[in-house]
C-alpha positions in Angstrom: 0.3 -0.4 0.4 2.8 2.2 0.9 4.8 1.8 -2.3 1.7 2.2 -4.3 1.0 6.2 -2.6 3.8 6.8 -3.0 3.7 5.3 -6.4 1.2 8.0 -6.8 2.9 11.2 -5.2 5.9 10.5 -7.7 3.7 10.9 -10.4 1.5 13.7 -9.3 4.4 15.8 -9.1 5.6 14.9 -11.8 2.0 15.4 -13.7 2.4 19.6 -11.7 5.8 19.9 -12.6 4.6 19.6 -16.4 2.0 22.1 -16.5 3.9 24.8 -15.2 6.0 25.0 -18.8 5.1 28.0 -20.7 4.4 28.2 -24.8 5.6 31.4 -26.3 4.4 32.8 -29.7 7.1 34.4 -32.1 5.2 35.5 -35.3 7.3 34.8 -39.0 5.8 38.5 -41.0 6.8 40.1 -44.3 5.9 43.6 -43.0 7.5 44.0 -39.2 6.0 48.3 -38.0 10.2 48.9 -37.9 11.4 46.5 -41.3 10.7 44.2 -43.8 11.1 40.3 -42.7 11.2 40.0 -39.2 9.9 37.3 -35.9 7.9 39.6 -33.8 8.6 39.5 -31.2 12.5 39.4 -32.1 13.5 38.5 -28.2 11.9 35.4 -26.2 13.0 35.1 -22.3 12.1 31.7 -21.7 12.3 28.9 -18.8 13.6 25.2 -18.8 10.9 23.2 -20.9 8.7 26.1 -21.9 7.9 26.3 -25.6 8.4 28.7 -28.4 5.8 28.2 -31.0 7.0 30.1 -34.4 4.1 31.0 -36.7 4.3 31.9 -40.4 1.5 35.2 -40.7 2.8 35.8 -44.3 5.5 35.4 -46.6 7.9 32.5 -47.2 9.4 32.1 -44.1 10.8 29.4 -41.5 12.4 29.4 -37.9 15.7 27.2 -37.5 19.0 27.7 -35.1 21.7 28.7 -36.4 24.3 26.4 -36.6 26.6 26.4 -33.6 24.6 29.0 -32.0 22.8 27.5 -29.8 24.0 25.4 -25.6 26.0 21.9 -25.7 23.7 19.0 -25.6 20.7 21.1 -27.4 19.5 19.5 -30.3 19.5 21.7 -33.6 15.6 22.9 -35.7 14.7 22.9 -38.6 11.3 24.3 -40.2 9.7 23.5 -43.3 9.3 26.9 -45.6 5.8 27.9 -44.9 4.7 25.6 -42.0 4.7 26.4 -37.9 7.2 24.9 -36.1 7.1 24.1 -32.7 10.0 23.7 -29.9 10.3 23.3 -26.4 14.1 24.5 -24.8 15.4 22.2 -22.1 18.7 23.6 -22.4 19.5 26.9 -20.3 21.8 28.7 -22.9 21.4 31.3 -25.9 19.7 30.3 -28.7 19.7 32.4 -32.3 17.2 31.4 -35.1 16.9 32.8 -38.5 14.1 32.2 -41.9 16.6 30.1 -44.0 14.6 32.3 -47.2 15.6 36.0 -45.5 18.7 35.9 -42.8 20.8 37.4 -45.4 18.3 40.5 -44.6 18.5 40.0 -41.1 15.3 37.8 -40.2 17.0 36.5 -36.6 15.1 36.3 -33.3 17.1 35.4 -29.7 15.7 33.7 -27.5 17.6 32.9 -24.2 16.0 29.9 -21.8 17.0 30.0 -18.6 18.6 33.0 -16.3 19.5 36.5 -18.3 23.6 36.5 -19.1 24.6 40.0 -18.9 25.3 41.9 -21.9 28.7 40.8 -22.5 28.0 37.5 -22.6 25.3 38.0 -24.8 27.3 40.0 -27.1 29.8 37.0 -26.8 26.7 34.4 -27.9 25.7 35.8 -31.1 29.1 36.6 -32.5 29.7 35.1 -35.7 29.9 35.0 -39.5 26.6 36.7 -40.0 25.5 38.1 -42.8 25.9 42.3 -41.8 22.0 43.2 -42.2 21.9 40.0 -39.6 24.9 41.0 -37.7 22.7 44.8 -37.2 19.5 43.5 -36.5 21.4 40.9 -33.4 22.5 44.4 -32.1 19.7 46.0 -32.2 17.9 42.4 -30.7 20.5 43.2 -27.6 20.2 47.5 -27.2 16.7 46.7 -26.9 17.1 43.8 -23.8 17.0 45.6 -20.5 20.7 45.1 -18.3 20.3 43.0 -15.8 
């Protein structure tokens, strides 16, 4: 009897913890309020286990992780062009996301899972051989994140 009660308590605790994960939506737009070809919002601060849903609103878009620009041990993801995609992020860290079709024109997003790093750490995390407009978009995203 005690084993049954203990097992039921463990299952209930596991299910209760799973209910705390949030879902965040990022829309993929052909035209945003300040620029064309954007993710909106372009920054999400999530908790481990949260799901990020990328929704195609208009245009020929997808969402995919940028190679080498996500935490060690995390899985890369790649949505199909013109299709919504949802990813559940369990590893803490910084994830960079691009639209394959519009990366060169700056269609990027930043997702931080877990503790928000200081600005210098974030800048190092997003540094890379990005196209010029993607670099500029990432600089704008970083500038919009409040100081820790």
